[in-house]
N, C-alpha and C positions, 0 to 999 in steps of 0.2 A: 504494500500500500504506500503510495507516495505521501510526502509530508503534507501536501495541500489537501489530499483526500482525508488523511488522518485528522487534520484540523477541522474540516467540515463535519466529519463523523463525531468528533469530540464535542464540537459546538452544538450539534444537533442533540447529542445525549445530555447536554447541559441545559437544553431548552432554548437555545439561541434561535431567534427567528430570522435574523439577517446577518450577513457577513459584511463587515465594514473594514476596509483596508486601513491600516495605520498610516498616518501622514508620513511622507518621506522627509527625512531631515535634510535640509538644504545645506550643502557644504561646498560653496564656490571656491575657486582658485585661491583667493586671498586668505580665506579662513583655513583651507587645507594646508597651505604652505606655512601659515602661522602655527599650526598644530604639528607639522611634520619634523621640526627640528630647529637648528640654529639659523633662523631667518629673521631675526628681530630687526636688522638693518633694512632688509628688503620690505618688510611689512611697514616700518616707519616711513620708508621712501614712498611706498604706494600711497599711504595716507597723506603725507606732506604734498605729494604731487597731485592730489585730488583724483586719484584713479581707482579708489575703492569701488565705486559704483560700476565703473567700466569692467573691472575684473570680477565683479559679482554678476555681470550681465549674462545673457542667455548663452553666448558662445556658439559653438565650442571654440576654445582657445588652447594653444600650447604655450606654456610658460617655461622658459629656460631660466630657472631660479638660481641666482647666485647666493651662495651661503654667506654667513657673516665673515667667515675666513676669506672668501673671495673679495668682499668689500675691504677687508683688512690689507689686502695686497696692493690696493690703490695707494699712490703717493698721498700723504696727508693733505697737501694743499688741493689736490684734485678732489679727494673725498669731501673735504670741507666746502669746496666751491659748489658742489652739487646741492648741498643742503642750505645754502644761503637763500633767504626769502626772495631775493631779486632773480634767482636762477630757477624758479619753479618750472618754467618751460623746458629748460635744459634737463632738469630732473625727470619731467614727464617723458621727454624724448628718450632718455636713458632707459627708463622702465619699459616703455613701449617697444624699444629695440630688442627686448627680451621676450616679446609676446608675438605669436603668429596666429592669425585667424585660421581656425580649423584644427584638426587633430593630427599630430605627427607622432606616431608610435614608434618605438624602437624597432619592432619587427618589420615595420613598413620601410625602414631605411637601411636595414641590415645589409652589409656588403655593397652599399651604394655611396656615391658622392652626388649631392644635389644642393640646390639653393632653395631657401624658404624666405618669403618676403615678410619681414616683421611689420608691426603696425607703425613703426617710425624707423627711418634710416634705410640704408641700403641692404640688399639681401644678405642673409646669413648663410655661410657655407656649412652644410652638415656633411661630415665625412665619417662613414661607418664602415670603411674598408678594412681597417685594422682594429681600432678602438673607436668608441663613439665620441666624436668631437663636434663642437659647434664653434665656428671661427677658430680662435686659438684657445678655447676652453674645453677641458675634458669633462664629459658627463659622467658623474659618479653614481647616480641613481636615475632610473628611468621609469616612466609610466606610472607615476603616482597619480591616482585617479581623484578627480574632483567632479562635482555634479556638472560643471560647465566646461570641462576640458581635462587636460593632462599636464603633468609637471615633470620636468627633467631637472635634476640638480646639476648645476655647472660650477666648476671650481674657480671661475674667472668672471669678472664683470665684463660684459661685452660692450665696449665703448663705440657708439656710432661715430662715423667719420663726419 
């Protein structure tokens, strides 16, 4: 007996007259990445850039998420410049350079070299011929699922030209 049928039989034996599905818990990209590990800088950048609603949107999106360590690799003056209030657009462009409309799964790019157009900036080179790379960053975790897309953890902040 499948789980679904067992549940219906159990509910019928308990006198239930209708079956109501539990509401799905919404877990968009920005919340998923916030729960996934050391991404406090990325989450703060998304909020400061005013992109929370965008990354909670319908999608689907692919987010190449730089970890806190990736942000730590930036020169201090470059890092600080992104977070100045007068550079909000520059910060928005930086974050959107890590976001591709659509879903790019690791299995879809395995063994290939291709370009993906981010929401800001020039195309990103995805190279999965040896190890999984995006531009000059190595992807350390793939295919973290969110309700509105997928997340790949990258060890480098991808700077738009």
